[in-house]
C-alpha positions as a Markdown table, in Angstrom:
| # | Residue | x | y | z |
|---|---|---|---|---|
| 1 | Met | 5.7 | 3.0 | -28.7 |
| 2 | Glu | 2.1 | 3.9 | -29.4 |
| 3 | Asn | 1.4 | 7.5 | -30.3 |
| 4 | Lys | 1.1 | 9.6 | -27.1 |
| 5 | Glu | -2.0 | 11.5 | -28.2 |
| 6 | Glu | -3.8 | 8.3 | -29.2 |
| 7 | Phe | -3.0 | 6.7 | -25.8 |
| 8 | Ile | -4.2 | 9.8 | -23.9 |
| 9 | Glu | -7.5 | 9.8 | -25.9 |
| 10 | Phe | -7.9 | 6.1 | -25.1 |
| 11 | Ile | -7.5 | 6.7 | -21.3 |
| 12 | Gln | -9.8 | 9.7 | -21.4 |
| 13 | Asn | -12.5 | 7.7 | -23.2 |
| 14 | Ile | -12.4 | 4.7 | -21.0 |
| 15 | Cys | -12.3 | 6.7 | -17.8 |
| 16 | Glu | -15.0 | 9.1 | -18.8 |
| 17 | Arg | -17.3 | 6.5 | -20.2 |
| 18 | Pro | -16.3 | 3.2 | -18.5 |
| 19 | Arg | -19.7 | 1.5 | -19.2 |
| 20 | Met | -18.9 | 1.6 | -22.9 |
| 21 | Phe | -16.0 | -0.8 | -22.3 |
| 22 | Ser | -17.2 | -2.9 | -19.3 |
| 23 | Ser | -19.7 | -3.0 | -16.5 |
| 24 | Gly | -18.4 | 0.4 | -15.3 |
| 25 | Ser | -16.7 | -1.0 | -12.2 |
| 26 | Phe | -13.2 | 0.1 | -11.3 |
| 27 | Asp | -11.9 | -3.5 | -11.3 |
| 28 | Glu | -13.1 | -4.1 | -14.9 |
| 29 | Thr | -11.9 | -0.7 | -16.1 |
| 30 | Ala | -8.5 | -1.2 | -14.6 |
| 31 | Ala | -8.3 | -4.7 | -16.1 |
| 32 | Phe | -9.2 | -3.3 | -19.5 |
| 33 | Ile | -6.4 | -0.7 | -19.2 |
| 34 | Gln | -3.9 | -3.3 | -18.0 |
| 35 | Gly | -4.8 | -5.7 | -20.8 |
| 36 | Tyr | -4.4 | -3.0 | -23.4 |
| 37 | Ala | -1.1 | -1.9 | -21.9 |
| 38 | Phe | 0.1 | -5.5 | -21.8 |
| 39 | Gly | -0.7 | -6.0 | -25.5 |
| 40 | Ser | 0.7 | -2.6 | -26.7 |
| 41 | Ala | 3.8 | -0.5 | -26.2 |
| 42 | Thr | 2.3 | 2.3 | -24.1 |
| 43 | Pro | 3.9 | 4.6 | -21.6 |
| 44 | Ile | 2.5 | 2.5 | -18.7 |
| 45 | Ser | 3.5 | -0.9 | -20.1 |
| 46 | Asp | 6.5 | -1.5 | -17.8 |
| 47 | Arg | 7.0 | -1.6 | -14.1 |
| 48 | Val | 8.1 | 2.0 | -13.9 |
| 49 | Phe | 4.4 | 3.1 | -13.7 |
| 50 | Asp | 3.7 | 0.6 | -10.9 |
| 51 | Arg | 6.7 | 1.9 | -9.0 |
| 52 | Phe | 5.6 | 5.5 | -9.6 |
| 53 | Val | 2.1 | 5.0 | -8.3 |
| 54 | Cys | 3.4 | 3.0 | -5.3 |
| 55 | Val | 6.0 | 5.6 | -4.3 |
| 56 | Lys | 3.6 | 8.5 | -4.9 |
| 57 | Asn | 1.1 | 7.0 | -2.5 |
| 58 | Ser | 3.6 | 5.7 | 0.1 |
| 59 | Phe | 3.0 | 2.0 | -0.8 |
| 60 | Pro | 5.7 | -0.8 | -0.9 |
| 61 | Ser | 7.0 | -0.9 | -4.4 |
| 62 | Asn | 5.9 | -4.5 | -5.0 |
| 63 | Tyr | 2.2 | -3.5 | -5.5 |
| 64 | Val | 0.4 | -3.2 | -8.8 |
| 65 | Trp | -0.9 | 0.3 | -9.6 |
| 66 | Ser | -4.6 | -0.8 | -9.7 |
| 67 | Ile | -4.5 | -2.2 | -6.2 |
| 68 | Val | -2.9 | 1.0 | -4.9 |
| 69 | Ile | -5.5 | 3.2 | -6.4 |
| 70 | Lys | -8.3 | 1.0 | -5.2 |
| 71 | Leu | -7.0 | 1.1 | -1.6 |
| 72 | Cys | -6.6 | 4.9 | -1.8 |
| 73 | Thr | -10.1 | 5.6 | -2.9 |
| 74 | Lys | -13.6 | 5.1 | -1.5 |
| 75 | Ser | -15.6 | 4.3 | -4.6 |
| 76 | Asp | -15.4 | 3.0 | -8.1 |
| 77 | Val | -16.1 | 6.5 | -9.5 |
| 78 | Glu | -13.3 | 8.1 | -7.4 |
| 79 | Ala | -10.9 | 5.3 | -8.3 |
| 80 | Ile | -11.5 | 5.6 | -12.1 |
| 81 | Gln | -11.0 | 9.4 | -11.9 |
| 82 | Leu | -7.8 | 9.0 | -9.9 |
| 83 | Thr | -6.7 | 6.4 | -12.5 |
| 84 | Lys | -7.2 | 9.0 | -15.3 |
| 85 | Lys | -5.4 | 11.8 | -13.4 |
| 86 | Thr | -2.5 | 9.6 | -12.5 |
| 87 | Ile | -1.9 | 8.0 | -15.9 |
| 88 | Leu | -2.2 | 11.4 | -17.7 |
| 89 | Glu | 0.2 | 13.0 | -15.3 |
| 90 | Phe | 2.7 | 10.1 | -15.8 |
| 91 | Val | 2.5 | 10.2 | -19.6 |
| 92 | Glu | 3.3 | 14.0 | -19.6 |
| 93 | Leu | 6.2 | 13.6 | -17.1 |
| 94 | Arg | 7.7 | 10.6 | -18.9 |
| 95 | Glu | 8.3 | 12.7 | -22.0 |
| 96 | Lys | 10.5 | 15.0 | -19.9 |
| 97 | Met | 12.1 | 12.8 | -17.3 |
| 98 | Ser | 14.2 | 9.7 | -17.0 |
| 99 | Asp | 12.9 | 6.7 | -15.0 |
| 100 | Asp | 15.0 | 7.8 | -11.9 |
| 101 | Glu | 13.7 | 11.3 | -12.2 |
| 102 | Leu | 10.1 | 10.1 | -12.3 |
| 103 | Ile | 10.5 | 8.1 | -9.1 |
| 104 | Gln | 12.2 | 11.1 | -7.4 |
| 105 | Phe | 9.3 | 13.3 | -8.5 |
| 106 | Ala | 6.9 | 10.7 | -6.9 |
| 107 | Ile | 9.0 | 10.8 | -3.7 |
| 108 | Asp | 9.0 | 14.6 | -3.5 |
| 109 | Ser | 5.2 | 14.7 | -4.0 |
| 110 | Val | 4.3 | 12.4 | -1.1 |
| 111 | Glu | 2.0 | 14.1 | 1.3 |
| 112 | Leu | 3.0 | 14.1 | 5.0 |
| 113 | Glu | 0.7 | 12.2 | 7.3 |
| 114 | Ser | -0.9 | 13.9 | 10.3 |
| 115 | Val | 0.9 | 13.7 | 13.7 |
| 116 | Glu | -1.8 | 11.2 | 15.0 |
| 117 | Val | -1.3 | 8.9 | 12.0 |
| 118 | Cys | 2.5 | 9.1 | 12.4 |
| 119 | Glu | 2.2 | 8.0 | 16.0 |
| 120 | Ser | 0.2 | 4.9 | 15.0 |
| 121 | Ile | 2.8 | 4.1 | 12.3 |
| 122 | Gln | 5.6 | 4.4 | 14.8 |
| 123 | Val | 3.9 | 2.0 | 17.2 |
| 124 | Phe | 3.4 | -0.4 | 14.3 |
| 125 | Lys | 7.1 | -0.2 | 13.4 |
| 126 | Val | 8.1 | -0.9 | 17.0 |
| 127 | Phe | 5.8 | -3.9 | 16.9 |
| 128 | Asp | 7.1 | -5.1 | 13.5 |
| 129 | Lys | 10.7 | -5.0 | 14.8 |
| 130 | Ala | 9.9 | -6.6 | 18.2 |
| 131 | Leu | 8.0 | -9.4 | 16.4 |
| 132 | Leu | 11.2 | -10.5 | 14.6 |
| 133 | Tyr | 12.9 | -11.1 | 17.9 |
| 134 | Gly | 9.9 | -12.4 | 19.9 |
| 135 | Asp | 10.4 | -9.5 | 22.4 |
| 136 | Lys | 7.6 | -10.1 | 24.9 |
| 137 | Lys | 8.5 | -7.0 | 27.0 |
| 138 | Ile | 7.9 | -4.7 | 24.0 |
| 139 | Leu | 5.1 | -6.6 | 22.3 |
| 140 | Glu | 2.8 | -7.3 | 25.2 |
| 141 | Pro | 1.9 | -3.6 | 26.1 |
| 142 | Ile | 1.3 | -2.6 | 22.5 |
| 143 | Val | -0.9 | -5.5 | 21.4 |
| 144 | Lys | -4.6 | -5.4 | 21.7 |
| 145 | Ala | -5.9 | -8.0 | 24.2 |
| 146 | Asn | -6.0 | -11.5 | 22.7 |
| 147 | Lys | -6.1 | -14.8 | 24.7 |
| 148 | Asn | -3.5 | -16.3 | 22.3 |
| 149 | Ala | -1.2 | -13.3 | 22.1 |
| 150 | Glu | 1.7 | -15.3 | 23.6 |
| 151 | Ile | 2.3 | -16.9 | 20.2 |
| 152 | Leu | 3.7 | -13.6 | 19.1 |
| 153 | Trp | 6.7 | -13.9 | 21.3 |
| 154 | Gln | 7.1 | -17.6 | 21.0 |
| 155 | Gly | 7.8 | -17.5 | 17.3 |
| 156 | Lys | 10.9 | -15.4 | 17.0 |
| 157 | Tyr | 13.3 | -15.7 | 14.1 |
| 158 | Pro | 16.9 | -16.9 | 14.4 |
| 159 | Lys | 19.0 | -13.8 | 15.2 |
| 160 | Asp | 20.8 | -13.5 | 11.9 |
| 161 | Val | 17.5 | -13.8 | 10.0 |
| 162 | Ala | 15.8 | -11.3 | 12.2 |
| 163 | Ile | 18.7 | -8.8 | 11.6 |
| 164 | Ser | 18.4 | -9.2 | 7.9 |
| 165 | Leu | 14.7 | -8.8 | 7.9 |
| 166 | Glu | 14.9 | -5.7 | 10.1 |
| 167 | Asp | 17.4 | -4.2 | 7.6 |
| 168 | Leu | 15.0 | -4.8 | 4.7 |
| 169 | Ser | 11.9 | -3.4 | 6.4 |
| 170 | Lys | 13.5 | -0.5 | 8.3 |
| 171 | Asn | 13.1 | 2.0 | 5.5 |
| 172 | Gln | 10.1 | 0.5 | 3.7 |
| 173 | Pro | 7.0 | 2.8 | 3.5 |
| 174 | Val | 3.9 | 2.2 | 5.7 |
| 175 | Lys | 0.7 | 3.7 | 4.4 |
| 176 | Lys | -2.6 | 4.5 | 6.0 |
| 177 | Ile | -5.5 | 3.2 | 3.9 |
| 178 | Phe | -8.4 | 3.7 | 6.4 |
| 179 | Glu | -9.3 | 5.9 | 9.3 |
| 180 | Ser | -12.6 | 5.7 | 11.3 |
| 181 | Glu | -14.7 | 8.8 | 11.8 |
| 182 | Asp | -13.6 | 9.1 | 15.4 |
| 183 | Gly | -10.0 | 8.6 | 14.5 |
| 184 | Lys | -9.6 | 5.7 | 16.9 |
| 185 | Gln | -9.2 | 2.9 | 14.3 |
| 186 | Ile | -6.6 | 3.1 | 11.5 |
| 187 | Lys | -5.6 | 0.5 | 9.0 |
| 188 | Leu | -2.1 | 0.4 | 7.6 |
| 189 | Ile | -0.4 | -1.5 | 4.8 |
| 190 | Ala | 3.2 | -2.3 | 5.0 |
| 191 | His | 5.9 | -4.1 | 3.0 |
| 192 | Gly | 6.0 | -7.9 | 3.6 |
| 193 | Trp | 2.6 | -8.1 | 5.1 |
| 194 | Pro | -0.1 | -10.0 | 3.2 |
| 195 | Phe | -3.0 | -8.0 | 4.7 |
| 196 | Ser | -3.6 | -4.6 | 6.2 |
| 197 | Ile | -2.8 | -4.0 | 9.9 |
| 198 | Glu | -5.4 | -2.6 | 12.1 |
| 199 | Met | -4.4 | -0.1 | 14.8 |
| 200 | Asn | -6.7 | 0.9 | 17.7 |
| 201 | Phe | -6.5 | 3.9 | 20.0 |
| 202 | Ile | -7.3 | 2.4 | 23.5 |
| 203 | Asp | -7.0 | 4.3 | 26.8 |
| 204 | Gly | -4.8 | 7.0 | 25.3 |
| 205 | Asn | -2.4 | 4.7 | 23.4 |
| 206 | Trp | -2.1 | 3.1 | 20.0 |
| 207 | Lys | -2.3 | -0.7 | 20.0 |
| 208 | Val | -1.8 | -3.3 | 17.3 |
| 209 | Asn | -4.8 | -5.5 | 16.6 |
| 210 | Ala | -2.9 | -8.7 | 16.0 |
| 211 | Asp | -5.9 | -11.0 | 15.7 |
| 212 | Asp | -5.3 | -11.8 | 12.0 |
| 213 | Ile | -1.5 | -12.3 | 12.6 |
| 214 | Ile | -2.2 | -14.6 | 15.6 |
| 215 | Glu | -4.8 | -16.6 | 13.6 |
| 216 | Met | -2.4 | -17.0 | 10.7 |
| 217 | Trp | 0.4 | -18.2 | 12.9 |
| 218 | Met | -1.8 | -20.6 | 14.8 |
| 219 | Ala | -3.0 | -22.1 | 11.5 |
| 220 | Asn | 0.6 | -22.6 | 10.4 |
| 221 | Ile | 1.5 | -24.6 | 13.5 |
| 222 | Ser | -1.7 | -26.6 | 13.8 |
């Protein structure tokens, strides 16, 4: 494996002076780091680092670290600085911990969401489960108005498949990646979903904006 000090110096240089290596954008900086790690034996060259970043930020473990950091920050500058902080922390910890201990450390360091965000996540989880069974009674009151909403309870999975999918998703993390200034719109990201889920606070209750889901399902059956 590459010398630890040399790798630390490399990360510090590219994150402190990104324009020396690329256009200075986060995407190109992250791609440069990923390419370097792919071609060399560095502390972040395997999937452990991806898992560490995912767990530490309450993301599903199938995400790549660069996507997680981009979604957790508001600008390229902030993303690059978080990249440096996260990689340097991981490098130091990896010298002292096993892979399992690293992931446990990430779990223990997860920040708790506010009560309001937790409520929106709970509504989403109810929606996610009800969607598997096509449960109109549960879905209809928690879905934001859409003239084609009925497709959500017409496309239920076979019961055995629904049970299996429910077991898989039950304990998977759900992460807030955006909150509007008035707190009435939140975007979540969850395991198994190809896009973020928007939650809207309407008339005192959280509702799922299922427009993207409905559009995707209608395209699949057209």
